[in-house]
N, C-alpha and C positions, 0 to 999 in steps of 0.2 A: 389425475394430477401428475405432472411430469417429475417433480422433485420434492423430496423432504430433506431438510437440513437439520440434523440433531446436534445441539450444542450443550453438552454437560458443563456445569460450572460450579465453582465454589469461591465466593468472595472475589468477584470480578466486576464490581460496580462501575469502575472507571471506563472499562472497555466496551460495555455492551452496546450502547447507542452508536459508537463508532463502528463496531463490528457490523451492526445492522445496516448502516449506510454503505459500508464496503461491499457487503453482500448484494445489496440492491444495485449498486453501480456495476459490479462484476457480472450480474445476471441479466441486466437490462438488455433486451433484444437478443439474448443468447438462449434463454430458457422461457418456455411458455408460462405455465402456472407452477408455482412453488410455495412451500410453506417452511417456516422456521419454527422449530420447537426448542425452546430453552428449558433445560432441566436443572433447576436450582437444587443442588445437593446439600441442603441445610445451611445455606450461607448465613453468616452472622452480621454481615454488613447490609447495605441498602440494595443489594442485587435484585431482590424480588420486587422492590418498589420500582426499580428501573425497568424491569420486565413488564410490570403492570402498566407503566406509562407508555410502553410501546405497543400495547395490545391492538391488534388489527385482525382483519379477516384471515390473513395468512401468517400471523405471528401468534403462537400459542405458548403457554407456560405451564410447567409442572413443578411443584414445590414439595420437597421432602420435609418432614418434621424435624429430622436430624441428618447429620452427615452419614450416608450409607456407602459412599464410594462410587467411583466412576462406572463400575460394572452395573450396579443397580440403576444408575442414571441412564446408561445406554439401553438397558433392558426395557425400562419404561418408555424411553424414546422410540425404540423399535416397535413396541406394541402400538404406539399412537400414530406412527408414520403411515401416510396414505399414498405417498408418491411412488411411481414406478421405479425410480432410482432413489436410493437413500444415501446421503452423504453425512459423515460425522466429522466434526472439527472442534478444536479447542476454542475457548472464549478469550484467550489471552492475547489475541491479535498476532500470534506467531505463525498461524496458518493463513495463507493468502487465498481468499475466495475466488480470485481470478483463475485458479487452477481447476475449478469445478467444471466449467464447460468442456474442457478437454478430457477430463476423467469420465464425464458422461458419454462423450463421443466414443471413448475406448470400450465402454460397456455396450453401447448400442451397435456400433459398426464393427468392432473387432471381436465381439462375443464374450468378453470377460464377465465372469460372475462377480468378481471383486477386484478393485484396483486400489492398491495401497500406495501412499505417498512415500517418497524417499528424500529426506532432507540431507542431500549430499554435502552441502556446505552449511555448517551450523554455526550459530553465534552464541553457543553455550560455553561454559567453562570446560576446557579440555580435560582437566584432571578429575573433576567431580562428575562430569556428565558424558563428554564425548568418548573418552577411553573406556569407561565401564560399559557404555552403550554398545561400542564395537564388540567388546568381549561377549556381552550378553546376546547380541544378535548373531554372532558366530555360533554360539552354543545353540541358539534357537534353530538356526538353519540345519545344524547337525542332527538335532533331535527330531524336528518336525519334517525334514526333507523338503521344506518350502524355501525356495531361493529368493528370499526377500532381504534387502539390505537393512531395512528399518521396520521390523515386525510391529513395533509399538507406536508408530507414527499415528497421531490422532486424526490426520486427514485421510479418510478412506471413502470410497464409493462402492455401493453394492446394488445388485439387483434386489428388488423388493422381496422376492421369495427367499433370498439368503437370510435376511435378518428375521424373517418370520419362522424360519426352520431351525434356527440355532438358539440356544439358551445361554446367556451371558450371566455369570454369577461369581461371587467371591471377588477375586482379582483377575478373572480370566479375560478381561478386556484386552490384555496384552497379547492374547493368542487367538483373536477372532479369526484370522486367516486359517489357523489350524483347526478351529471348530468348524469352519466352513468346509474345509477339505474333508474332514471326517463325516460331514453330512452329505458328501457327494459332490460338492462344488469345487471342482479341480482346476477350473480355468482362472487362475489367479495371476494378475499382472501387477506391474509396478511402474510408477511414474516419478521422475525427478521433480520435486516441488521446491518452491522458494521458502526458505526459512527466515523469518523476520525476528529481530531482537525483541525481547519483551519490553513493552512500552510502559506498562503500569504494574505496580505490585511486585510480588516475588513468587517464585515457583512454589507449588504446594507439595512437591515431591522431593524427598531427600535421598541420601545415599542408600538408605535401607531398602528402597524400592528395587534395587538391583539384586540384593540377596533374596528378597521376597519373590522377585521375578524368577530366579533360578529354582526356588522351591516350588513355585506354582507351575513352572515348566515340567518339573519331574512329576508333579501331581497329575497334570493333564495328560502327560504321556502315559502314565500308569493307568488312569481311568479309561482312556481311549483304547489302550491295548489289552488291558485285562479287566476292565470294569464289568464286562458281561461274562467273562470266563475266568474268574479268579483262581479256580483250581488249576488252570494251566500254569500259573506261577507258583502258588503255594504248594500244590501237589508235586510238581517237578522238584522243587528245592527240598521239600520234606522227604520225598522218596530218596533223593541222593544222599541227604544227611543220614537217613535211617540205614541205608545200605552201607555207607562208610562206617558207621558205628557197629553194625552187625558183623561186617567183614573183620574189623579190628578185634572185636570180642571173640569171634570164632578162631581167628588166627592165634590169639593169645592162649586160648584153651587147648587147641590142637598142639601148639608148640610145647606147652607144659606137659601134656600127656606123652608126647614123643620122647622128650628128654627124660621124663620119669621112667618110661618103659625101658630106656637104654641105660639106666643107672647113672645118668649125668646130672650135674647140678642144675636145679631149676628154682625159679622163684614162684611163689604163690601168685595166682592171677590177680587177686585182690591187692597185692602189694605193689603192683606196677601202675605208674601214672597213666599209661596209655589205656588201661582198662577204664579208668574214670572218664577219660576223654571220650572213649567209645560209648559209655553210658550217657554222657551229655549229648552226643550226636544222636543216639537213639531217641532220647526224650524230645530233643528239639525237632527231630524228624516227625515224630508222632504229633507234636503240637502244631507244626506247620501244616501237616496233612489235615488235621481236624479244623484248623483255621480256614483252609480251602473249602472244606465241606460247609462250614457255617457261612462263609462268604457266598457260596453258591446258593444256599437256601435264601439268604437275604436278596441276592440278585434275582433269583427266580420269582420271588414274591413282591418285587418292587413295582411301582406303578409305571416306571419308565423302561420296563424290560423289552417292550416291543416298539421303542421309538425308531422310526425310520422316515425317510423322505421319499416322496413319489415324484418322479420327473414327468411322466405322462401317463394318461390312461384313456381308453376309448370304450 
């Protein structure tokens, strides 16, 4: 099969039939065989009934018992996808299916592993979405090193092996390009895509997604950099804290002995605030060092300690 289109959705009953028609029109004559996989993320409206009514040889549906989030929906969609190229898009009609053939061409002819859409001109509220999105994407570029203008764009195209080799969980759907990069898929491209104003319903995401996005960005950076070598973080910080406390304590003791030997005024070591600061540094240093040891034990005994991706073998 040439193409799989994965569409996660939550309460989008008005747009589903129209979206299916748009996809059919956009791909007619441009793509050979394709499938559409609707993943209903626990909708409380008639979305599932609409999907069942569209059931066909190339239209499939997955329904969750409750709302688990977009990452879970994409994970299940990736597992079910059979196409050589996998495309993800939102169900709210804001992504234009007419962009799909060109994104497929970029993967096939230009060798991209992943092509991400860039909604250069948006029709969202500037204060609540556009400006926070620009700040978020700037931070994502700095942390991940991936030069994408719109990391979280729902319209993306992938080689099949990319989606089979990565695990999307929690809220990590925002950082799929970074997950792909860390799995060894470094040829990541970008295409300016048309952004269409929402026709039905309201957005399912509020301002809190940007704060959550920054926290998730820090989490994924930490896991990718230190997830398999936690002692490199905790051990280094713990050692520095311990040394700082040890040096301060020794300096206070030596200073007191020198002044005492010369008959000069001196304060008892335990009377000085710096001594207690040194003790705190020593304790924190030991605790961080032990945390690193415990994290290493957990990492070494985890089922995913040898996760890797193979490019070729003979």
